[in-house]
N, C-alpha and C positions, 0 to 999 in steps of 0.2 A: 442131808438131811433128810431123817424117812417122813413117813408119810404121815407121823403120829405127829411129828413136830413141826409140818408145814399145815396142821390142822390147826395146831395150838396158834402157830406164827398169826395165820390168818385172822383169828381168831380176836386173838390181843390187839391187832391193827384197826379188826371192825370194831370193838369196845372203843380206843382209841378215835377213833375217826368218828365213832358217834358222840365222845365226851367235847370233839370239837366243835362240831353241827349243833349240839345240844344246846350252847347259846341262841344261837342267828333260831334255830326253827322255834321255839319257845317262845321268842322276844324278849325284847327290853326295854322296861322302860323306866325312866331320870326324868329327876326335876331337879331342878335351880331356883332359889330364892334370893334376891339382892334388896337393898334398896331405889326405888323409883321413883316416879318426879309426883314432888308434890308431898299428898299423904298416902299415897300409893308405892304398892309392893311389885317388885318386875319377877313376873313368873314365869321361867322357861321349861316348858316340857318334850322329852325327846322321845321316839321311841324307835325303837328297830327290829323289822320284820327280814325274813329272806330277801333278799333284792333291794328289800327298801331301806331309806332314813328318814325321818320326819322327824321336824321341828317346829318348836311354837314359841314367841316371846313377847309378853305384854306387860304392859302397868295396869296392874286390878286392883280395884277397893279393897284395903283390909279388912275389913267389914265381912269379906265373903271366908275369911277363913273361919275355920273353929279348932280351938286345941293350940293357935299359935301365940304363944307371948307377942307384946306390943314393940318389946325390947327385946328382937332376935340376935344383938351381938353376942351376945352369952355363947359360951364353946360347949357343947354336949349333946346327948342326944337329943331325937325331937320325932313328936311323933301327930299328926294336926290334920286337917281335911280342909278342902277347897270346896267349896257349895255354891252349887244354882239347883235349879228346877231343872233340869234334865239328869244329876246325878251328883256326882262325889268324888274326887280325885282324891281317896287316903294315900296318904306321903310318909314315910317312914326314913328318915337318917341324920343327918348333925347338921351344927352349926358353926362355925369358927369364923371370928376377926368379920362380924356384920353378915357372913353368907353361907347359904345353906342349898344343902344334896344329899340327893338320897335316889328310892324307887318311890315307883307309885305302883296304886291299881285304882281300876274303875269299876265304880257300882255306880248303877243307873237306877234312876228312883222311877219305881213301880208307878206311885199317885199320877207322876209327869205324864208318861205313858198312856195313863188310862184317858185323863183330862183329855189330852190331846184328840184320842180317838172319839168323845165324845163332845166333842167339836168341828169334827167329821174325817178328819188328817187320817193318812194311812197310820198304822204303828211305826212309828220308827225303831232301827235296827241298834244292834249297840254302837257300831260306830257312829251313825248320823248322830245318836244321842250323845256321842264324846264331841262330836263335832258343834252339836248345840251349846252343850257346857262350853265349850271356849268361844261361840260366836254370840254367847249370855242370848239362844233363842228359848226365853222361856212363854210360859203358859199364856202371861198378859200379852206379849208380842204375838204369838198367835192369835188369839182372842181377839186383838185389833185387828189382823189385818180379814181375819173371818168378816169382822165388822163391817169394814169396808167394801165388803163386797167382792174382794179378788177370790180368788179359786183356784186358791197356791196349794202346791205339794209341798210333804217335808221338808223334801230336797230343796225345793223353791226357796221356802223360808231362811234355810241354815244362807241360800244364795245368798237370797237377801241382806241377812247379816254380816255375811264376808265383805259387803260391798257398802255398808253403814246405812242402811235403811233405815231409819223408825217409824213408826207407827205419825209421828208429828208431820213426816215429811209424808207420810202417805195425804193426813187429812189433810194439810196445805194444798198440795198440790188438787186434790179434788175440790178445794173453795174457790182453785183459783181457774175449776169448770173445765178438768180432763177428768171425767170421771170414768171412762169406759177403757183405761188401761189393766193390761196385764201383769203377772209380777217381771216378768222381761223388760216390760218397756218401763216400770219405775228403776230396773237394776239397770238398763242403758245410760238411764234420763241420769242416774246419780254417777257412773262413772265419768260422763262426760262436764257434770259439774254443772246440771241443769237447776237453778233455784227455780221455786214457787213462782218469786216477784216477777220473773222472767217470762213465765208463760201466762202471769197477768198484766203484762205488757202486749204480749202477740195479742193476747184477748181483745184488750182496750183497745191496738192498733186495727182491731178486724182482721186478725186471722183468725183463722181455726182449721189447727193443724195434726196430724197425727204423730206420734210419739216420736217414729221414726223421722219425721221432716224438722220436729224438735232438734234431734240431736242434730241433723245432720247442719242445722243452723249453728249452734254451741261448736262445732265440729270448724269450723270454718270461720269461729270466732263474731258473727252478728252478736252484739250484747242488748243490752235495755237501753241503754244509752245512745246506739245507732238506730232503733228503732224509735227514740224521744228525738232523733235528728230530721231522721226521714219525717217524721210528724210535724217539725219546728217549721220544718223548708217547702212542707206543703206536697209531698210528694209521699208515695207509697204505693214499689215496685211489688209485685206477685213473691212470695215466700221462697220459690222455685228461685226467682229471677236473684233477691236477697245474695246469694251464695257467689256465686256467679261476680257478679259486684264485690262482694268482699272481698276475691280470690285477686282480682285487678283492681284492687286499692281505691273501689271510686265512693265515694264518700257519702255522705247526705249535702254536705258545702255543694261538689258536684254537681251533682243532681240538680239541687237548685238553681244552681247558675248556666245550664243548659237550658234549664226553662224559661229563665228571664230572656236568654239570648233566642228564647223559639225555637228551642229542639227540644222540647218537655215531650213530645208525642216519641219518642225514638225509641226502637225495642234495647232488649239489655243486651244483647250481641251488637249492634251497632256502637251504644256508648263504649260499653267494653275496647271495643277497637278502638277508641279515638283516646280511650286512659292509656290503651296499651303503648300507641305511638305518639306521646306525649302533646297530647291536644289540652292545652289549658285552655280554660273556661274564658281568659282574660283575653287569648287570642282572639277568639272568636268573636268576644266582644267589640274587640277593638278593629276587626276586621270589618263588621257592621258598622261602627260608626266612620270610619273612610268610604262605606259605601260601597261593601262585597255581601255581597248574599250566597257563600258557599253553601253546598249541598253537605253532607259529612262525610262522600268517599271524595270530595274533592278538597278539604279541608285536610284528611289524614293524607292525603299524595302530596299536597304542599307539604305540610309538617313531616315529613317523609327525604322532603329534597329541602329540608333546612328554611323552606317562608316563615319566617315570623312577621311580627307586626311591625319592627322597624325598616324591614325588606321593602311593604309593601305600601308605608309610607313615605320611604326613598323615592320609589318608583313614580307615587303621585306626584310628589314633589317635581320630580324632574319632566312633568308634563304627559308622561303615562297614564294617560286614567280609561274608565273603562275594558280595562283586562279582563280578558275569561280568566278561569285557574289554568286551564294545559296554556296559555301564553303564561301565564305568569309562571310556569313552571318550565317552559323550556327557556323564557329568560334565565331565570336562577340556573339551571343544567349548562347553558352556555355562559356563563360566567358573567351575565350582565348583573354588577352590579351598583 
């Protein structure tokens, strides 16, 4: 092959390589449409960029579309728009057998950008506007966040909506007495299922907690029912202690039983130790009825060695009375039954 031929071959190869890479470099954006739940429409969007593939699918109200026939089961070409405050998704393609597909482009709404800037938010980028359209971040939501006293960035507005936050949730949370929260606090609480009613119950029970403490309670299963049970049984542990109690299965009824048996001033470590070793409030109550007044460590040791109220009763009935916990423990260890 002469030099001229090799140059032509290299040039042709470069053109072919460029043609192969072009779709990836320019990006590809596709839409799919199908019936959704109820009266909604299932909208799927996909975007390809170099080294990246992104997809989103959700059921959206039909009224957000412009130029789309209510009966899109017919076959044929289609052109319509999906419209939100942030902009428009302009779709072209076709429908067949009740499903459609094609390509789309995104057109940002400059009026939305201007309104956000008036409210004090940073001007969103085109990517942020596209995310705002998908997550339903409109001017009304941005205004509601601002009026609630939150100093949120444009990115935080998107994060809040991604996790399902609404202005109603923010207002209800504030009515429950939690007013000095930031955007991330609301996001964390929403992620972990913190309801405004739970916040109200905490306040009514006398707890004034940070968002982080509230989330920790919910992570470990502390609920409004648990709070009400504590109140009904007349016990109010510290918030930090509630987590440890819940982890080890300590119920409000168990705390009440300890209190009634004369052990109402125990620390959370001692309470959980009793629970871990299977010390029931029945055993404590019955041992007291038999004339014993064991300390919590003594009760734990007795239970470790298998001493129960029946064993204590047999000792008493056999004439062995006024025994110390260590004596009872030794009798059990040496098989005196």
